[in-house]
C-alpha positions in Angstrom: -15.3 -119.4 -12.3 -13.3 -117.2 -14.6 -14.5 -117.1 -18.3 -12.4 -118.1 -21.2 -12.3 -114.5 -22.3 -10.9 -113.4 -19.0 -8.1 -116.0 -19.2 -7.4 -114.8 -22.7 -7.2 -111.2 -21.5 -4.9 -112.2 -18.6 -2.7 -114.2 -21.1 -2.5 -111.2 -23.4 -1.5 -108.9 -20.5 1.2 -111.4 -19.6 2.2 -111.8 -23.2 1.6 -115.6 -23.1 0.6 -117.7 -26.0 -1.7 -120.4 -24.5 -3.1 -123.4 -26.2 -6.8 -124.2 -25.7 -5.8 -126.9 -23.2 -3.7 -124.5 -21.2 -6.5 -121.9 -21.2 -8.9 -124.4 -19.7 -6.3 -125.6 -17.1 -5.4 -122.1 -16.1 -9.1 -121.1 -16.0 -9.7 -123.8 -13.4 -6.5 -123.2 -11.4 -6.9 -119.4 -11.3 -10.5 -119.7 -10.3 -9.6 -121.9 -7.3 -6.8 -119.4 -6.3 -9.2 -116.5 -6.5 -11.9 -118.3 -4.6 -9.4 -119.0 -1.8 -8.2 -115.4 -1.8 -11.9 -114.3 -1.5 -12.4 -116.6 1.5 -9.4 -115.1 3.2 -10.9 -111.6 2.7 -13.8 -112.7 4.9 -11.6 -113.3 8.0 -11.9 -110.8 10.8 -8.4 -109.3 11.2 -9.4 -106.2 13.1 -7.6 -107.2 16.3 -4.4 -108.5 14.5 -1.7 -105.9 14.3 0.0 -105.4 11.0 3.4 -107.1 10.7 6.1 -107.4 8.1 6.9 -111.0 9.2 5.5 -113.7 11.3 9.0 -114.7 12.4 11.0 -112.8 15.1 13.6 -110.4 13.8 17.0 -112.0 14.1 20.2 -110.9 12.4 23.2 -113.1 11.9 25.5 -110.3 11.0 28.2 -109.1 13.4 28.4 -105.6 14.7 30.2 -103.2 12.4 33.4 -102.2 14.1 35.8 -99.7 12.6 39.3 -101.1 12.3 42.5 -99.8 10.7 42.7 -100.7 7.0 45.6 -101.8 4.9 48.2 -99.1 4.0 47.3 -97.2 0.8 50.7 -98.0 -0.8 50.2 -101.7 -0.2 46.7 -101.6 -1.7 47.9 -99.7 -4.8 51.0 -101.9 -5.3 49.5 -104.1 -8.0 47.3 -101.4 -9.6 47.6 -101.2 -13.4 47.5 -97.4 -13.1 47.4 -95.0 -10.1 47.1 -91.3 -9.7 47.2 -89.1 -6.6 47.0 -92.1 -4.3 43.9 -93.6 -6.1 43.2 -96.2 -8.7 43.2 -94.7 -12.2 40.7 -96.3 -14.6 39.7 -95.5 -18.2 36.5 -93.6 -18.9 33.7 -96.1 -19.5 30.9 -93.7 -20.4 30.7 -92.2 -23.9 31.2 -88.4 -24.1 33.1 -88.3 -20.8 36.8 -87.3 -20.5 
C-alpha cells in the first residue's frame, strides 16, 4: 500500500492539488493498480514473441495511384495573388522578407 507521503509526492509531480479525501481515495486506487501490475510481472512471457498489436494488421486505405491533376491555371484562377505559376502569400514569420 502506498503511503500518504508517496501520494503527496506523486500529486506534486503532476501539479495536482488534492484534498485529504482525494489523497486517501487515490492512495487506495493506485495501490490496487500497482499490485495488479506487479502480478503481471510474474507471468512467464519468455515464449511469447513481442508484438505491437494483438489484432491483425489491416488497412482500409486504398492504394496510392498517380493520376493527372487539375491544370495549374484552373487551380490558380481564384487565388488572391499568384506569382510564377504559384500561390503568392504574405510573409508570416517576423524578420523574413
